[in-house]
Residue, then its C-alpha position, 0 to 999 in steps of 0.5 A: m560329200s560336198a566341201d560344205e559337209a566335209p569333216s573338219h581337219p587340222v588344216d582348215m583351208v589349202l591354198s595353192l599357187h599351182r593346183e596340179g601340184t597341190v592335188r598330187l600332195l592332197r592325194t598323198m596325205r589323204s590317209h593322214h586326215v590333216m588336210p581337206p581333200f580339195c584345194y582352192p587357187w590363189g584368189s579364191e573369194r569362197a576360200y577367203l570367206a571361209l577363213l574370214r568366218g573362222a575365229c581360229s582358222l589355219a591355212l596352208l599356203d602350198i608352193p609346188d615346184g613350178a609355181a609362180t613365186f611372184e611377190l610371195e613374202r607379200r602374199v604371206h603377209l596379206l594372208r596373215d591379216f585374217t588367218t594363221v599361215v603355214v607355208l609348204a615350200p620346196r627347200h629353195i625357197d627362202a623360209v626366213s623371208l616367209l617367217r618375217a612376212g607373218a608365216v607361223n611356220v615354213l615346212p619343206r614339201d619333201t617332208p615324209p607324210v608322217e612327219l608332215a601330218s604330225r607337224l601340221i597337228a602340232e601347228r593346230r594345237w599351238l593354235v587352240l592353245s593361243a585362242a584359249r589364252g585369249r589372243l583371238r582376233a575380234t569377230p568381224r561383222s558378217e553377212q548377217m548385217l549385210s548380204p551382198r548379191q555377188m561372191s566378189q562383193r561378200a569377199l570384199f566386204g568380209l576383207l574391209s569389215s575385219a581389217t585390223r589395218p588399212w588395206c592398199c588397192h595394190d594389196l587388194c588387187l594382188l590378194l584377189g588376182n588370179g595366181p600370178t596376175p593381180l586383179s586390175r585396178r579398174a576391176l577392183q574399182a568397179r567392185m568397190a562401186r557395186l559394193t558402195e551402192r550396196l552399203a548406201e542401202y544400209g547407211m554405210s560407206v567404205h572409208s578411203s583416201h587417195q594419194w599419189g596414185r594409190t587408194t587406201y581403204m580404211g574400213i567400213h563406217a556408218t555414213p553421217v546422217r546429215q551426208r545421207e539426207g543430203r543425197 
């Protein structure tokens, strides 16, 4: 069965900071049917796109022993901008800082499987009730309007078009990087240039500002007609 055909679980997506350790956890939890049978590494554009498409998504960020915890609070803060985040962490990790960063819960990794399953089901129940009370974020514009050719462009488009706040270039580099290594600013600029070319075909552009060596992206907007005609 492929990832797209897999049945739904209380947890929509498992993101891992160390896939080997997370795979072992998924094997242990398989009989409880609360997590998908596969996980994605931090920075997976496919995972981000799936979460962006879900109006009521729940992501589990797993931090196995030995995982790099570089800028952990900031990672949680970035994820919570487009999904509900539960963190599974060793007990030595500061849970308070992760809760302050935006996690709805921080669960110890040594929680017995039955209890962990029950807690995750409870988190899903809370999320569904919250959605029913009308606190869902607005559905982002999707690739129905624009269909970038590459996965990297689609992920970038999804993040920018669904933004509830401006994205700093450093935040995007951390979010799109591979594990502990952020994406380089040069690579981000190259991706942004390719996306800008694609957007121009639809009369749209990325609204950004540059100051003090930092680029801030405010979202995607229609390009003024006068500006398009002057090209």
